MISE-414891 format. One record per residue (C-alpha): residue in one letter; x, y, z. Coordinates in pm, 1 decimal, always signed. Each point is the difference from the previous one (the first is absolute). Layout:
% MISE-414891
res->A&px->X&py->Y&pz->Z
...
% end
This chain:
% MISE-414891
res->M&px->+16373.2&py->+16908.9&pz->+980.6
res->G&px->-115.8&py->-55.6&pz->-358.5
res->K&px->-180.0&py->-325.8&pz->+84.4
res->T&px->-187.2&py->+164.8&pz->+286.5
res->V&px->-121.8&py->+280.1&pz->-224.2
res->A&px->-107.2&py->-249.5&pz->-266.2
res->R&px->-195.8&py->-201.4&pz->+260.3
res->L&px->-170.7&py->+314.4&pz->+126.1
res->R&px->-94.9&py->+96.4&pz->-355.5
res->D&px->-144.4&py->-348.0&pz->-57.7
res->L&px->-197.4&py->+29.5&pz->+323.5
res->E&px->-123.1&py->+345.8&pz->-101.3
res->T&px->-109.2&py->-129.6&pz->-341.2
res->A&px->-185.4&py->-290.3&pz->+162.2
res->F&px->-163.6&py->+236.0&pz->+249.0
res->F&px->-143.8&py->+229.3&pz->-267.5
res->K&px->-112.6&py->-295.1&pz->-211.8
res->I&px->-187.4&py->-146.9&pz->+298.1
res->V&px->-150.5&py->+336.1&pz->+97.6
res->N&px->-138.5&py->+38.1&pz->-351.4
res->R&px->-153.3&py->-348.7&pz->+13.3
res->I&px->-154.1&py->+77.7&pz->+339.6
res->R&px->-140.6&py->+326.9&pz->-133.7
res->D&px->-158.4&py->-182.8&pz->-294.5
res->A&px->-163.0&py->-265.7&pz->+220.7
res->A&px->-369.6&py->+35.7&pz->+78.9
res->D&px->+45.2&py->-180.0&pz->+332.8
res->E&px->+216.1&py->-262.6&pz->+169.6
res->R&px->-150.7&py->-280.2&pz->-210.5
res->D&px->+180.1&py->+147.1&pz->-301.0
res->L&px->+326.4&py->-13.2&pz->+195.3
res->Y&px->-54.5&py->-364.6&pz->+97.3
res->N&px->-52.4&py->-80.2&pz->-369.1
res->I&px->+341.6&py->+138.3&pz->-99.5
res->K&px->+206.4&py->-300.7&pz->+106.6
res->S&px->+336.6&py->+173.0&pz->-45.8
res->L&px->-85.2&py->+246.2&pz->+280.9
res->H&px->-30.8&py->-276.2&pz->+260.7
res->F&px->-268.3&py->+212.6&pz->+166.8
res->E&px->-83.1&py->-145.7&pz->+339.1
res->K&px->-167.7&py->+77.2&pz->+327.8
res->L&px->+256.7&py->-11.4&pz->+279.2
res->K&px->-7.0&py->-167.0&pz->+341.1
res->G&px->+198.9&py->+33.9&pz->+319.3
res->E&px->+187.8&py->+325.6&pz->+53.7
res->Y&px->-161.2&py->+154.6&pz->-309.2
res->E&px->-353.0&py->-135.5&pz->+46.1
res->G&px->-255.5&py->+227.0&pz->-164.8
res->Y&px->+240.2&py->+102.7&pz->-273.9
res->Y&px->+64.1&py->-129.0&pz->-351.6
res->S&px->+317.2&py->-28.2&pz->-203.5
res->V&px->+116.6&py->-21.8&pz->-358.4
res->R&px->+342.1&py->-111.6&pz->-118.0
res->L&px->+236.1&py->+265.3&pz->-135.7
res->N&px->+276.1&py->-255.4&pz->-56.7
res->I&px->+128.5&py->-313.1&pz->+170.6
res->Q&px->+118.4&py->+191.3&pz->+306.2
res->Y&px->-241.6&py->+290.1&pz->+43.9
res->R&px->-375.1&py->+26.7&pz->+39.1
res->L&px->-230.3&py->+298.7&pz->+2.4
res->L&px->-213.1&py->+11.1&pz->+315.2
res->L&px->-354.8&py->+124.2&pz->-64.9
res->E&px->-309.0&py->+86.5&pz->+198.2
res->I&px->-347.6&py->-0.5&pz->-153.1
res->E&px->-262.4&py->+240.2&pz->+131.6
res->K&px->-356.0&py->-52.3&pz->-116.7
res->D&px->-263.3&py->+271.6&pz->-11.7
res->T&px->-316.1&py->+83.2&pz->-191.2
res->R&px->+201.2&py->+111.6&pz->-305.4
res->G&px->+201.1&py->-321.9&pz->-19.9
res->N&px->+342.7&py->-113.3&pz->+112.9
res->L&px->+297.2&py->+218.8&pz->+76.8
res->I&px->+335.7&py->-177.8&pz->-11.1
res->I&px->+261.4&py->+161.8&pz->+220.1
res->I&px->+369.3&py->-81.0&pz->-43.1
res->I&px->+147.8&py->-38.8&pz->+347.0
res->K&px->+362.4&py->-90.4&pz->-70.5
res->I&px->+243.7&py->-223.3&pz->-181.6
res->I&px->+105.9&py->-297.0&pz->+210.1
res->D&px->+293.9&py->-235.5&pz->-31.8
res->Y&px->-174.7&py->-336.1&pz->-33.3
res->H&px->+307.4&py->-194.8&pz->+112.5
res->K&px->+48.9&py->+167.2&pz->+340.2
% end
């Protein structure tokens, strides 16, 4: 059980780090420029969404809504990239 808790803590740490970087970004161009995020527009089942890497296994699924005030990035869910 200890390894599972440690993995969840690592995932939680990565999540909050990524959320802070997203919050600091002016728009998606800033996210593309941070190579370690692996920010990408998705195709197929998740077409219309974007993702960033939390770790090797998990990605954060995002949606970007644009309006007159700018972009709003909505976190949809964490997905297992290997399933």
